[in-house]
C-alpha positions as CSV (number, residue, x, y, z in Angstrom):
1,M,17.7,27.6,38.8
2,Q,19.7,29.8,40.8
3,L,23.4,31.1,41.0
4,T,25.8,29.5,43.6
5,V,29.0,30.9,45.2
6,R,30.4,27.8,43.9
7,E,29.5,28.3,40.3
8,A,29.9,31.7,40.3
9,L,33.5,30.9,40.9
10,T,33.6,29.0,37.5
11,L,32.3,32.1,35.0
12,T,35.0,34.3,33.9
13,E,38.8,34.2,34.2
14,P,39.0,36.9,37.1
15,L,36.5,34.8,39.4
16,R,38.4,31.1,38.5
17,K,41.7,32.8,39.5
18,A,40.1,33.7,42.9
19,R,41.0,32.1,46.2
20,I,38.7,30.9,49.0
21,I,40.3,32.1,52.2
22,A,37.6,30.9,54.3
23,G,34.1,29.9,54.9
24,E,33.8,26.8,52.2
25,R,30.8,25.4,53.8
26,G,28.7,28.4,52.6
27,L,30.0,27.9,48.6
28,D,26.5,26.7,48.0
29,N,24.9,30.0,49.0
30,V,22.6,31.5,46.1
31,I,23.5,34.6,44.9
32,R,20.7,36.7,43.7
33,S,22.7,40.2,43.3
34,V,25.9,41.7,43.5
35,N,26.9,44.9,45.5
36,V,29.8,47.0,46.2
37,M,30.9,48.3,49.6
38,E,31.6,51.9,49.2
39,V,31.0,53.3,52.4
40,P,31.7,52.4,56.1
41,D,28.1,51.7,57.0
42,I,27.4,49.2,54.1
43,V,25.6,47.0,56.5
44,N,22.4,49.4,56.4
45,W,22.0,48.8,52.7
46,V,22.6,45.6,51.7
47,K,20.0,42.8,50.9
48,P,19.6,38.9,51.5
49,G,21.5,36.7,48.8
50,E,23.9,39.7,47.9
51,L,27.6,38.9,46.8
52,L,29.5,42.0,48.5
53,V,32.4,43.1,46.4
54,S,35.0,45.2,48.1
55,T,38.8,46.8,48.6
56,L,38.0,47.4,52.4
57,Y,39.0,50.6,51.9
58,P,35.9,52.4,53.9
59,L,37.1,49.9,56.9
60,R,41.0,50.7,56.5
61,D,41.0,52.9,59.9
62,D,38.0,51.2,62.0
63,K,39.2,48.2,63.4
64,A,35.9,47.7,65.7
65,A,33.9,47.8,62.2
66,V,36.3,45.2,60.9
67,E,35.5,42.9,64.1
68,T,31.9,42.9,63.5
69,L,31.4,42.9,59.9
70,I,31.2,39.3,58.9
71,P,28.8,38.4,61.7
72,Q,26.7,41.4,60.5
73,L,26.6,40.3,56.8
74,V,25.8,36.9,58.1
75,E,22.8,38.3,59.8
76,K,21.4,40.1,57.0
77,G,21.5,36.9,55.0
78,L,24.4,37.8,52.2
79,A,25.7,35.3,50.1
80,G,29.5,35.7,50.5
81,M,32.0,38.7,50.1
82,A,34.6,39.0,47.6
83,V,37.9,41.5,48.4
84,T,40.9,42.9,46.7
85,P,43.0,43.2,50.2
86,E,46.2,44.3,48.6
87,A,45.3,47.5,47.1
88,Y,44.7,49.0,50.9
89,I,45.6,46.6,53.3
90,D,48.2,43.8,53.2
91,E,46.1,41.1,54.2
92,L,42.6,40.1,55.5
93,P,42.3,40.5,59.1
94,K,42.4,37.0,61.4
95,C,38.8,37.9,62.9
96,M,37.4,38.2,59.4
97,V,39.1,34.7,58.6
98,D,38.1,33.2,61.9
99,D,34.5,34.8,61.7
100,A,34.0,33.4,58.0
101,N,35.2,29.7,59.0
102,R,33.0,29.7,61.9
103,L,29.9,31.1,60.4
104,G,30.0,29.1,57.1
105,F,30.5,32.3,55.0
106,P,32.4,32.4,51.6
107,L,35.3,35.1,52.1
108,I,36.9,35.2,48.7
109,E,40.2,37.0,47.8
110,L,40.1,38.2,44.0
111,P,43.3,38.5,41.8
112,P,45.4,41.6,41.8
113,R,44.3,44.9,39.7
114,V,41.0,43.2,39.1
115,S,38.3,45.5,37.9
116,F,35.0,45.4,39.7
117,I,33.2,45.5,36.3
118,D,34.9,42.3,35.3
119,I,33.3,40.9,38.7
120,I,30.0,42.4,38.6
121,Q,29.0,42.4,35.0
122,P,29.1,38.6,34.2
123,L,27.5,37.5,37.5
124,T,24.6,40.0,36.9
125,S,24.4,38.6,33.3
126,K,24.2,35.0,34.5
127,I,21.5,35.6,37.3
128,L,19.2,37.7,34.5
129,D,19.8,35.0,32.3
130,L,18.9,32.2,35.0
131,Q,15.5,34.5,36.0
132,A,14.4,34.8,32.7
133,A,14.6,30.8,31.8
134,E,13.1,30.2,35.4
135,L,10.0,32.8,34.4
136,Q,10.1,30.6,30.8
137,Q,9.8,27.4,32.8
138,S,7.3,29.2,35.1
139,D,5.0,30.1,32.2
140,A,5.2,26.6,30.7
141,I,4.1,24.9,33.7
142,L,1.1,27.4,34.6
143,K,0.1,26.9,31.2
144,R,-0.2,23.0,31.7
145,F,-2.3,23.7,34.9
146,L,-4.3,26.0,32.8
147,D,-5.1,23.7,30.3
148,L,-6.1,21.0,32.9
149,V,-8.2,23.4,34.1
150,L,-10.1,24.4,30.8
151,V,-10.7,20.7,29.9
152,G,-12.1,19.6,33.5
153,G,-9.1,18.0,34.6
154,D,-9.4,16.4,38.0
155,Y,-7.1,16.4,41.4
156,S,-5.2,13.5,40.1
157,D,-4.6,15.5,36.6
158,I,-3.1,17.9,39.0
159,A,-1.2,15.7,41.2
160,Q,0.3,14.0,38.0
161,V,1.9,17.4,36.6
162,I,3.4,17.7,40.1
163,S,4.7,14.1,40.0
164,E,6.3,14.3,36.4
165,V,8.2,17.8,37.3
166,S,9.4,16.4,40.9
167,N,9.7,12.8,40.1
168,H,8.2,11.9,43.4
169,P,4.7,10.4,44.4
170,V,2.4,13.2,45.4
171,F,-0.8,13.3,47.1
172,I,-3.3,16.2,47.2
173,V,-5.6,16.2,50.1
174,D,-8.0,18.5,52.1
175,R,-7.8,19.9,55.6
176,F,-9.7,16.6,56.9
177,R,-7.1,14.4,55.6
178,R,-9.4,13.0,52.5
179,I,-7.3,12.2,49.4
180,L,-8.6,13.8,46.8
181,G,-6.1,12.9,43.9
182,Q,-2.8,11.0,43.5
183,S,0.0,10.3,41.2
184,G,3.2,8.2,41.2
185,T,4.4,4.9,41.9
186,L,3.5,4.0,45.5
187,A,4.1,0.2,45.2
188,E,6.2,-1.1,47.9
189,S,6.4,2.5,49.4
190,L,6.3,3.4,53.1
191,V,3.2,5.7,52.0
192,M,0.8,2.6,52.3
193,E,1.3,2.8,55.9
194,F,-0.4,6.0,56.1
195,M,-3.4,5.2,53.9
196,E,-6.8,4.1,55.1
197,E,-10.4,3.5,53.5
198,D,-13.9,3.9,54.6
199,R,-16.9,2.0,53.8
200,T,-17.6,4.5,51.2
201,G,-14.3,4.0,49.0
202,E,-12.9,7.3,50.0
203,S,-9.2,7.3,50.7
204,Y,-7.7,9.1,53.9
205,L,-4.0,9.7,55.4
206,G,-4.3,7.8,58.6
207,T,-3.9,8.7,62.0
208,E,-0.2,7.9,61.7
209,Y,0.3,10.6,59.6
210,V,-1.1,14.2,60.6
211,T,-0.6,17.2,57.9
212,L,1.4,19.9,59.4
213,D,-0.5,23.0,60.4
214,I,1.5,26.0,58.9
215,V,-1.5,28.6,58.6
216,G,-0.5,32.1,59.9
217,Q,3.6,31.4,59.3
218,G,3.3,34.3,56.6
219,E,4.4,33.7,53.3
220,Q,3.7,30.2,51.8
221,S,6.6,27.9,52.0
222,P,6.9,23.9,51.8
223,Q,7.7,22.3,55.1
224,H,9.6,19.0,55.6
225,R,8.5,16.0,57.9
226,V,10.2,12.8,58.4
227,D,8.6,9.7,59.9
228,E,9.7,6.4,60.9
229,F,9.0,2.6,60.3
230,D,10.9,-0.4,61.3
231,G,14.1,1.8,61.2
232,K,13.4,3.0,58.2
233,E,12.7,6.9,57.2
234,L,10.0,8.4,54.9
235,H,10.6,12.3,54.2
236,S,7.6,14.2,52.5
237,L,7.2,18.0,51.7
238,V,4.4,19.4,52.8
239,Y,2.5,22.5,51.1
240,P,-0.4,24.4,52.3
241,V,-3.1,25.3,49.8
242,E,-4.5,28.5,51.5
243,V,-7.1,31.2,50.7
244,S,-7.2,34.0,52.8
245,S,-5.1,32.7,55.5
246,T,-7.5,29.7,55.8
247,Q,-5.8,26.3,55.4
248,L,-7.9,24.5,52.7
249,G,-5.4,21.5,52.4
250,S,-2.1,20.2,51.2
251,I,0.0,18.9,48.6
252,I,2.3,16.0,50.0
253,V,5.5,15.3,47.7
254,W,6.4,11.9,49.2
255,E,9.8,10.4,49.3
256,H,11.3,14.2,49.2
257,A,14.5,14.8,51.2
258,E,15.2,17.9,52.7
259,S,18.4,18.6,51.0
260,E,16.5,18.7,47.5
261,A,16.1,21.9,46.0
262,D,14.4,21.6,42.8
263,A,13.4,25.2,41.9
264,R,11.2,23.8,39.1
265,A,9.5,21.4,41.4
266,L,8.5,24.0,43.5
267,M,7.3,26.2,40.6
268,A,5.1,22.9,39.8
269,I,4.1,22.9,43.6
270,Q,3.4,26.6,44.1
271,H,1.3,26.9,40.6
272,G,-0.6,23.4,41.7
273,A,-1.4,24.6,44.7
274,T,-3.2,27.8,43.3
275,V,-5.0,25.5,40.7
276,V,-6.3,23.2,43.8
277,A,-7.4,25.9,45.8
278,L,-9.6,27.3,42.8
279,K,-11.0,23.6,42.6
280,M,-11.7,23.5,46.3
281,M,-13.6,26.7,46.1
282,E,-15.5,25.6,43.0
283,T,-16.1,22.4,45.0
284,R,-17.3,24.4,48.0
285,S,-19.6,26.4,46.2
286,I,-21.0,23.3,44.7
287,G,-21.3,22.2,48.3
288,Q,-23.1,24.9,49.6
289,V,-26.0,24.8,46.8
290,E,-26.2,20.7,48.1
291,Q,-26.3,22.2,51.7
292,Q,-29.3,24.4,50.9
293,F,-31.4,21.5,50.0
294,R,-30.3,19.5,52.7
295,N,-31.2,22.3,55.0
296,E,-34.7,22.7,53.3
297,I,-35.3,18.9,54.0
298,L,-34.3,19.4,57.6
299,E,-36.5,22.4,58.0
300,G,-39.3,20.7,56.7
301,L,-39.0,17.6,58.7
302,L,-38.9,20.0,61.9
303,S,-41.9,21.6,60.6
304,E,-45.0,20.7,62.5
305,H,-47.3,20.9,59.0
306,A,-47.9,17.7,57.2
307,S,-47.5,19.2,53.9
308,S,-44.1,20.5,54.7
309,Q,-42.8,17.3,55.8
310,A,-44.1,15.3,52.7
311,T,-42.4,18.0,50.4
312,A,-39.0,17.5,52.7
313,L,-39.6,13.4,52.1
314,Q,-39.9,13.8,48.4
315,L,-36.8,16.1,47.7
316,S,-34.8,13.7,50.1
317,E,-35.7,10.9,47.9
318,S,-34.9,12.7,44.8
319,L,-31.5,13.5,46.3
320,G,-30.9,9.4,46.9
321,H,-31.6,9.6,50.6
322,R,-34.4,7.7,51.8
323,L,-35.6,8.5,55.5
324,D,-37.6,5.1,56.4
325,P,-38.5,4.5,59.9
326,P,-38.0,3.2,62.5
327,F,-35.3,5.3,63.2
328,A,-33.5,7.5,66.2
329,I,-31.7,10.8,65.7
330,L,-28.2,11.5,66.6
331,L,-26.9,14.8,67.5
332,V,-23.0,15.7,68.0
333,G,-21.7,18.8,69.0
334,S,-18.3,20.5,69.8
335,D,-17.2,20.4,73.5
336,V,-16.1,24.2,73.2
337,P,-18.9,26.7,73.5
338,S,-20.1,28.1,70.4
339,H,-19.7,31.7,71.6
340,R,-15.9,31.2,71.9
341,L,-16.1,30.8,67.8
342,L,-17.4,33.9,66.7
343,A,-14.1,36.1,66.8
344,S,-12.3,36.6,63.5
345,R,-8.9,35.7,65.2
346,E,-10.7,32.3,66.1
347,R,-11.1,31.4,62.8
348,R,-8.3,28.8,63.0
349,Q,-10.2,27.3,66.2
350,Q,-13.4,26.7,64.3
351,S,-11.5,25.3,61.5
352,N,-10.5,22.3,64.1
353,V,-14.1,22.0,65.5
354,D,-15.3,21.6,61.9
355,T,-12.5,18.9,61.7
356,S,-14.0,17.4,64.3
357,L,-17.5,17.3,63.2
358,H,-16.3,16.1,60.0
359,L,-14.3,13.2,61.4
360,A,-17.7,12.2,63.5
361,Q,-19.5,11.9,60.3
362,R,-16.6,10.0,58.7
363,Y,-16.7,7.5,61.4
364,I,-20.3,7.3,61.9
365,R,-20.8,6.7,58.4
366,S,-18.5,3.7,58.3
367,Y,-20.6,1.6,60.8
368,R,-23.6,1.4,58.6
369,D,-25.4,2.3,55.2
370,G,-28.4,4.4,54.9
371,L,-27.2,7.3,57.1
372,S,-28.5,10.9,56.4
373,F,-26.3,13.6,58.1
374,W,-27.0,17.3,58.2
375,R,-24.6,20.5,59.7
376,R,-26.7,22.7,61.6
377,G,-24.6,25.3,62.8
378,P,-22.3,23.9,65.4
379,L,-24.3,20.3,65.4
380,L,-23.9,17.3,63.3
381,I,-27.4,15.7,63.0
382,V,-28.0,12.2,62.1
383,F,-30.7,10.3,60.9
384,Y,-30.0,6.7,61.9
385,P,-32.4,3.7,60.4
386,L,-33.0,0.7,62.5
387,S,-34.0,-2.7,61.2
388,A,-36.5,-4.8,63.4
389,R,-33.3,-7.1,64.2
390,E,-31.7,-3.9,65.8
391,L,-34.5,-2.6,67.7
392,P,-34.1,-4.5,71.2
393,E,-30.3,-3.6,71.5
394,A,-30.6,-0.3,69.7
395,R,-29.9,2.1,72.6
396,E,-26.6,0.0,73.9
397,V,-25.3,-0.3,70.0
398,I,-25.5,3.4,69.1
399,A,-24.2,4.6,72.7
400,A,-21.1,2.0,72.5
401,M,-20.9,3.1,68.4
402,L,-20.8,6.7,69.9
403,R,-18.5,6.3,72.8
404,E,-15.8,5.0,70.3
405,V,-16.4,7.7,67.5
406,C,-15.9,10.2,70.4
407,E,-12.7,8.4,71.5
408,R,-11.3,8.3,68.1
409,I,-11.7,12.3,67.8
410,E,-10.2,13.2,71.3
411,K,-7.1,11.0,70.4
412,E,-6.7,12.6,67.0
413,N,-7.9,16.1,67.1
414,A,-7.8,16.8,70.9
415,P,-8.5,19.2,72.7
416,Y,-11.4,19.7,69.7
417,T,-13.5,16.8,71.5
418,V,-17.2,16.2,71.0
419,S,-20.4,15.0,72.9
420,S,-23.3,13.6,71.3
421,G,-27.0,12.9,72.4
422,I,-29.3,10.0,71.3
423,S,-33.0,10.2,70.9
424,R,-35.4,7.4,71.6
425,Q,-36.8,5.2,68.8
426,A,-39.1,6.6,66.6
427,G,-41.5,4.7,64.9
428,A,-42.7,7.3,62.2
429,I,-41.2,10.1,60.0
430,E,-43.5,12.5,61.8
431,K,-42.2,11.8,65.0
432,F,-38.6,13.4,63.5
433,R,-39.3,16.4,65.1
434,Q,-39.9,15.1,68.3
435,A,-36.8,12.5,68.1
436,Y,-34.8,15.8,67.4
437,E,-35.7,17.6,70.6
438,E,-34.7,14.5,72.6
439,A,-31.4,14.1,70.9
440,R,-30.7,17.9,71.4
441,Q,-31.9,17.7,74.9
442,S,-29.8,14.6,75.7
443,F,-26.7,16.1,74.3
444,E,-27.2,19.6,76.0
445,I,-28.2,18.4,79.6
446,G,-25.4,15.5,79.3
447,R,-22.9,17.9,78.1
448,A,-23.9,20.2,81.1
449,L,-23.7,17.5,83.8
450,A,-20.4,16.2,82.2
451,G,-18.7,19.2,83.6
452,D,-15.0,19.4,82.8
453,K,-15.0,16.1,81.3
454,N,-15.4,15.6,77.6
455,S,-16.8,13.0,74.9
456,A,-20.0,12.5,76.7
457,V,-22.6,10.4,75.6
458,T,-26.2,10.7,76.9
459,H,-29.4,8.8,75.7
460,Y,-32.8,10.3,76.7
461,D,-33.7,7.7,78.3
462,D,-30.9,8.5,81.0
463,L,-32.3,11.9,81.7
464,G,-35.2,11.2,84.0
465,L,-36.4,13.8,85.9
466,L,-34.0,16.1,83.9
467,R,-36.4,16.1,80.7
468,F,-38.6,18.6,82.7
469,A,-35.6,21.0,82.4
470,Q,-36.6,22.3,79.2
471,V,-40.2,23.4,80.6
472,S,-39.1,25.6,83.1
473,E,-39.7,29.5,82.5
474,S,-36.2,30.2,82.4
475,S,-32.7,29.2,84.1
476,E,-33.4,31.6,86.7
477,G,-36.1,29.6,87.8
478,I,-34.1,26.2,87.9
479,R,-31.6,28.2,90.3
480,N,-34.1,29.6,92.2
481,Y,-35.9,26.2,93.1
482,C,-32.5,24.8,93.9
483,M,-31.7,27.6,96.4
484,D,-35.1,27.0,98.1
485,M,-34.5,23.5,98.5
486,L,-30.7,23.1,99.0
487,G,-30.1,26.5,100.4
488,P,-28.8,25.6,103.7
489,L,-26.6,22.9,102.5
490,L,-25.1,25.0,100.0
491,E,-24.4,27.9,102.5
492,H,-22.9,25.3,105.0
493,D,-20.5,24.0,102.5
494,G,-19.2,27.2,101.6
495,N,-18.1,27.7,105.0
496,S,-16.7,23.9,106.0
497,T,-14.9,21.2,104.7
498,A,-17.4,18.6,105.4
499,P,-19.4,18.5,102.0
500,L,-23.2,18.0,103.2
501,L,-24.4,18.2,99.7
502,D,-22.3,15.2,98.2
503,T,-23.0,13.6,101.5
504,L,-26.5,13.8,100.7
505,R,-26.2,12.9,97.2
506,V,-24.3,9.6,97.7
507,F,-26.5,8.4,100.9
508,L,-29.7,8.8,98.4
509,E,-27.9,7.1,95.8
510,C,-27.0,4.4,97.6
511,N,-30.5,3.8,98.8
512,Q,-29.5,5.4,102.2
513,N,-27.1,2.3,103.1
514,H,-25.2,3.9,105.8
515,A,-22.2,1.5,105.3
516,E,-22.2,1.7,101.3
517,A,-22.5,5.6,101.4
518,A,-19.2,5.8,104.0
519,R,-17.3,3.5,101.5
520,M,-18.3,5.9,98.4
521,L,-17.2,9.1,100.3
522,G,-14.3,7.6,101.8
523,I,-15.3,8.6,105.3
524,H,-15.7,6.8,108.5
525,Y,-19.1,5.2,109.3
526,N,-19.4,7.9,112.5
527,S,-18.7,10.7,110.1
528,L,-21.3,10.0,108.1
529,R,-23.9,9.7,110.9
530,Y,-22.6,13.2,112.1
531,R,-22.9,14.6,108.6
532,L,-26.8,13.4,108.4
533,K,-27.5,14.7,111.6
534,K,-26.4,17.9,110.5
535,I,-28.4,17.5,107.4
536,R,-31.5,17.0,109.4
537,E,-31.1,20.1,111.2
538,L,-30.8,22.3,108.3
539,I,-33.4,21.0,106.1
540,G,-35.5,18.6,108.1
541,D,-36.2,15.0,108.2
542,I,-36.4,14.2,104.3
543,F,-36.0,10.6,105.2
544,K,-39.0,10.4,106.5
545,E,-40.9,12.7,104.7
546,P,-41.3,11.2,100.9
547,T,-43.0,14.3,99.1
548,K,-40.0,16.7,100.6
549,R,-37.4,14.0,99.5
550,L,-39.0,14.0,96.2
551,A,-38.3,17.9,95.8
552,I,-34.7,17.5,97.3
553,E,-34.1,14.5,95.0
554,V,-35.3,16.9,92.2
555,A,-33.1,19.6,92.8
556,L,-29.8,17.2,93.3
557,H,-30.4,16.4,90.0
558,L,-30.7,19.8,88.7
559,H,-28.2,21.5,90.8
560,P,-25.1,20.4,88.6
561,L,-26.5,22.2,85.6
562,L,-25.9,25.2,87.3
563,D,-21.8,24.8,88.1
564,G,-20.0,27.5,86.7
565,G,-23.2,29.2,85.3
566,S,-27.1,29.1,84.4
567,P,-28.0,26.3,81.8
568,S,-28.2,27.9,78.3
569,E,-31.4,29.2,77.0
570,E,-30.7,27.0,74.1
571,F,-31.2,23.8,75.9
572,L,-34.3,25.4,77.7
573,R,-36.0,26.1,74.7
574,I,-38.6,23.7,72.9
575,A,-38.0,25.2,69.6
576,P,-35.4,23.9,67.3
């Protein structure tokens, strides 16, 4: 409930007799208070939403100030200006009228000999009455929400209150686009175009709808968006649910046009957002307790002690999760290095990484039942049970599934992509620790080998000789070994446009087939022969020395891990 300039002109006899000189486009501006222009520099003292009343006496001899007055008042956000020009000037200056029309700023001429108190008092009284009524409505709406909380109301109950007040369908979603509650009639609505359901029965906003990210824009305020399907528009209002500048979710009011300005509905949304935030924090606290139990299970399974593993299995079954062999362990992690996510200023980036891992869990879960998930720092760990009929093709099926998951995340939440590692099949739960290590090493080395590419999917069997990277004493040991084997080639490549290292790698990958290697490198056959001759001069004829050739090939496999820096100690270590 707000007082507009248009409504103000109907309140009292002096205002009803007033004339609108210019700026009719701004008659719906909201008046929050009334001020009187008593000094020339009034612009320094006005506030947004004020209606300025004046005789223009302070500016009677200041032509420059008159010419800039209206633009300055508009810049300050005033609602309008009411003047009595006949007292000290014959008529309103043309520049003021022109500026008011151009900027849509209401310029009102009051009746002759009207007292300012006859303007200020009724307007102030009306504003106070509206504010009191608004406060009463706000208290009533807040009481409804508090009553809901006390009786254990859920998200749909909260959505119901907002829907009743706004007369629009309402969704409450978390930051992962999961629909926590909804209310209102959605039949034959374009809203259904956005919804999708996973195999667990949970509903999500589909990829066609991306909740507006409005964290960090200061005061919470609703944001409007318009989507189009088959020539039809769907309007929605999105209000963030935030705690300490961290967005937990959103309230979405569907079919809400931007032109709608219902203060009562906005009250309901604002109070609803507060209650939703409280429930989300409550849910998060419960989730943290559950996560502690799940972490105990994971630590027990990773233990080398049989008693700890047995306890972990019992605790898992008590929570409704059976961990029956055979199985594989999948590991999904962000392509953003973890050391970049520690600074508090990058809390929003961490939130996006969490979103990608949540999407990974959601999509992997949609492929089959019986999966178990753990979060360990920036990693998602998946227990993937295998049936007897799945065993022969498990590697290919799981890899294909993960590639699809990684591609979907890259499409929906770029640039916060993920990569994954896959263990070999394990036939006993006692092999959990070993399977975890295989998946972790596959993830770390696979991501390192991918370089600038994202969304890598690596199976342990794909590593070959790189499995032994983890038993190196340190990353420096790997670096020294590569320099001993490949140093002359690396030094040459640093001073030449003919890359001998890549030439050697491709030549060996092509089983020393000259024609095929030349084609793969995109060079002439004779150019290849020249490069091979140069390689022999620098490191010897490894093609006739099997032992040295093996050593060189191992170095060629290890060297990509050093591009851009040493391999992390995290993937070189054995212990989880």
